[in-house]
N, C-alpha and C positions, 0 to 999 in steps of 0.2 A: 519724605521715606522714613525718615528718622524717627519723624512723630508716630508714625507705625511701629517701628520696630519697638521704640518701646512702651507703648500701648501694651504690644503682645506681649512684652517681657514683664510689666505688673501684674497682666491676667496671668502670666505662668504662675506667678509669685504666689499672688491669691490662692490660685488653685491648688497649690502646694501646700500653701498654710492649711486652708478651709476642710479639702477633702478630706483627709486621712480622718479629722476629728469627727468628723460627720457620717462617715463610714464607721468607725469605732462605737461612736454612739449607736449604730444602725437607725439615723435618721433618712430614711430615703425619699421620704417627700418632700422634706427640709433640700437633699440634696438635687432633687429635681427641681424645685423653686429655683434655688442658689445658682445653677447651672442655665435657669432661663433666664433671669435677669442678669447674670453675668454676659451671657453671650447677647441679649438685647442691648446694653450699656455698652459693649466690646464694639457691637455696630455701629451704633451710634459715635461713639467716638473716633472710629477709624472712618465714617465718612466725615466729620469733623476735621479730622486731620489732613483729608483729601480736599477740602476745604468745598464739598458739595453744600449746596442752597437748602436747607432741612427745613420745612416747614415750621411754624410755630404754634406748638397746640392751643396758644391764647387766642389765634385766629379763628379756630375750629370752634372754639368757645362762643367766640363772638358771632360767628354764622348763624349757631344755633338759639343763642338768645336776642338777637337783633329784633327779631319782630315782634318777640313778647314786648321788648323795652320799648318801642316805636309805639305799640298798643297802649302801655301805661303811659307814656307821655302824651298820647294823643287823648287821652280820658282826663288827663288832669291839667291841660291849658284852659 
C-alpha cells in the first residue's frame, strides 16, 4: 500500500511541474498525450506495486513471429 501511495505522490509532483508549462504554452495536443501516457504508466506501476502478474510484450511479439521463423528455419535445413 505504501508503494501505491508513493507512486501517486510522484505522479502528482510530475503533474504539478509539467501541466502548468504546457497550458501556458498552449500545447493542448501535447497535454493530451502527456496525460494519456502518464495515466497508462501510472496504471502499470500500480499493477506492478500490487504484484499483479503482467504479460511480457516480448511474448506477444514471439507469438506473432514464431510461425514465420519456423518457416525460414525449415527452408534452410
